[in-house]
C-alpha positions, 0 to 999 in steps of 0.5 A: 662576841666580847662582853662589855660593861656600859656605864650611863649617867642619866639624871633621874633614871632611878626615879622612873616608873615601871612603865617609863622603864618599859619604854626605855627597854623597848627602845633599846630592844628595837635598836638591838633588833636592827643591829642583830645578830652582832649585839645582845643586851643581857641586863642593866642595873639602875642605881640613882642617876646611873645605869650599868649595862651588860652587853655582848657585842662584836666590837666596842664600836657597835656598842656606841652605834647602839647608843647613838641610834637609841639616843642613850648616853654613854659615860664609859665602856669597859671590855670585860674579858674575864668573869668570875662568880662564886662557882669559880672557887670550885 
């Protein structure tokens, strides 16, 4: 599967409570379950009015299908063909 970075502009997302974020995650998980095994949500970062989500998926189209079924906005999708980390230096 390919790795994707999905940017989402979501007004007020950074102000949601833990309970509200739990609901968002549950909705995403239910959609992922319907599309499995061709898509996987790894993690998301919430910063003010944006989220940055890391997904593994068979195609970019599947990322958009997840967004459509879940009612999640998509601002930008970027394929990430190479991942480096501090361990890359060794």
